[in-house]
N, C-alpha and C positions, 0 to 999 in steps of 0.2 A: 956293762953297766943294767943292771934289772928295772924294771917297768915301775913307776912311781905309784903308789898306791894311793887312790883317791880318797881324801878325807871329806868326810859329810857328815851335814848336821841336820836334823829334822826341823825345818822352816814352815809353820802353818801346813803341816802334815803332809810336805814334800821332802825330800831327801834334795839337798843342796849342796853341792861341792864347794868348798871353801876357796876363797882367791888364792892362797898361799899355795894351797894343792895345785890348783890351776896354773899358776906360776911354774912350779917345779914341772909340772908335765909340758908346756910351753918350752923350757929350757932342756928336756929330755929329747924333745923332738927337733927343736931350733937349738943348737949349742950357743951359737952367737947372738941369739936375740936380745933385744934390749927396750926396755920401757920408760918410757920418760913420762913425767907429768907437767902440767902447765896451769896455772890460776888464769883463768879466762876472763874472771870477773868477782870484784869483792866489793861488799857493801859493808860499811860500819855504822852503829847505832851512835846516838846523839853522847853517851859517855865514851865513845872510842873503842868499844869492843867489837870485833868482827861480828858481823850479823847473819850474811849470808855470802855464799860461795858457789862459783862454776869451775868446776875441774874438768881438765881434759887429760885423757891418757892415750898414748900413742904406742904402737908396739911396732917395731922394725925387727924384720927378720933378714939374715945375709943368705943370699941366694948367688952362687956362682961368684963369691968375692965381692959383690957389691951389696952394701946394705938396702933394703928395699922397705918403705912404711908398708904395712900391711893393713893395719886396722886401727880404728879411734874409738873411744868411749868417752860419753860426758856424764858429769853428775851434777845436779844443782840442788842445794838445800838451804834451808833458814834454821839458824839457831834458835831453839825452843826459849821459851821464857826460863829463867835459872840457869841457862848453861847446860853445855853438855862436854863431856872429859871427851878430847880426842875426836873434837867435832871435825875439825880440816881432814886428818888422818881417815876418816869414817868414808868421807866422800871421796876423797883420793883412792880409797881401795875399792869404792862402789864403781868409779869412772874406770880402775884397770879391769874389775869385773866384767864390765860390759864390753870392752876392747877383745877381751880374752872370748867373751860370748860369741862375738861376730866373727872371730876365728875358729869357732865351733869347740872351743875348750869350756864345756858346759855340761854336767851331767844329768 
């Protein structure tokens, strides 16, 4: 298996490796790794629409046959006026990115 090439974008003048690229590198280094996410908190507005979320991502890496939790990351945000497409997915990805960064998967 070849090394996964980091996919980056320019973010505010800095090179930033995409979360999907870091996930690929995680699975290359730790083939049995798993990532789970949980909604820790949700708030809804008066109309019943999701207004804010807190998401936690946990990364487990198998070591010698036993799964071991290695890193967590959290993300919290409020929906801006007018809404956002992919609101929850965006902050789930941010939580995953933070957990990956705590494991050193960041460029």
